[in-house]
N, C-alpha and C positions, 0 to 999 in steps of 0.2 A: 885253240879255243878262242872264239871272238869275245869282244867286250860284253855283248848281250848275254852270252852263255855264262860268263864269269859272274855277272851281276845276278843272274837268276840262281846260280849255284850258291852264291853268298846269301841271298835272300832265303833260300830253302834251308841252308845251314843255320841261319839266325832264327828262323821260325822253329826248327827242331830244338835248338838250344832253349828257347823260351818255354816250349812244352816240357822239356826235360826238367827245367828249373821249377816249373809249376808242380810237376809230379814229386820232385824232391822235397819241395816245401810242404806239400800235403803229407808226405810220409813223416817228415820231422815233426809236424804238428800232432800227428797220430801217436808217434813215439812219446812226445812230451806229455800228452794226455795219459798214456799208459804208465809213464813214470810217476805222474802225479797220483794216479789211482793206486799204484803199488805203495807209494809213501803213505797215503791216507789209510790204506788197508793195514799197514804196519803201525798206524797210530803215531807217526813221527812228524814233527813240525819241520817246516822249511828251514828254520834257523838251525835246527839240529843237523840236518843234512848239510847245510852250508858250513857249519863248524867242522864236521867230519871230513868234508872235501877241501877245507881251507879256502873256501870261496865266500862271497857275500850272499846274503839272503836274496837281494834283487837278481843275482845271477841264477839262483835256483828257480826263481819265478820265470825268468827268461827261458830256461830249459823246459819247464813245465808248459809254458805257453807256446813253445815251438818258435819263439822269436830269436833264437840264437843259432849260430852255425854248429848244430849238434853233431859231434863226431862219435864214432864208436868208443873212443877212449873216454870221452866225457860221460857217456851213458854208462860205461862200465864202472867208473868211479862213483857215479851217482848210485848205482845199484849196490855197490860195496858199502856205501854209506848207510844203506838201509839195513845192513846186517847187524 
């Protein structure tokens, strides 16, 4: 493989990673909105969820806005806090 081919391959991989990250970010924002809706439907305040999760209220805000690295584990703890 020559240098031009390697650079082209790297550029393609980089572009694919950017697209994948954008899709992931969109999904995290969608999940955050869904969690917020579930909390509001349950008539529970962010501070209550925070206390039940042993986290801060601003962290709950980050989850709901999709501005954090939301993992399945965090989402599961959040949902358990709504019970």
